[in-house]
C-alpha positions, 0 to 999 in steps of 0.5 A, a space after each residue: 499499499 505504501 509503495 502504491 502511494 509513493 509511486 503515485 506521488 512520484 509519477 512513474 506509471 509502471 511503478 504506480 500501476 504495478 504497486 497498485 495491482 500488488 496492493 489490490 492483490 493483498 487488500 482485495 479492494 481497488 477502491 481502498 488502494 485508490 483512496 490511499 493513493 489520492 487522499 490517504 488522510 481521509 482514506 478508511 485505513 488505520 491510524 498506524 498506516 496513515 502515520 506511516 504514509 505521512 512519513 513516506 510522503 515526507 521522505 519522498 520530499 527529502 529525508 530531512 523533512 521527517 521530524 522526531 514528532 513524525 516518528 513519535 506519532 507513528 510509534 504512538 499509532 503502533 508503528 514499530 521501528 522495523 515498519 518505520 525503517 522499511 517505510 523510509 528505506 523502501 522509498 529511498 531504494 526505489 526512487 528515480 
């Protein structure tokens, strides 16, 4: 889901369609995937996923945009260090 979101923001057609299909396969719901891709803050997903998506959005604009408050909010929402790491590393590995 996070990869579909970031790929959509990045604008790479191949990645956004392939990650969208993968997220649909895992979630079984294109409407949910698209809600996250286009307006994650109002999408019907958990606060944990919303917080990870917020981190991913900032990482995409530049890793320095992620604040300690962002990390704390994600942790409060239930995100683990591994999930935060994967959220940040996943984008950095696939950018460009």
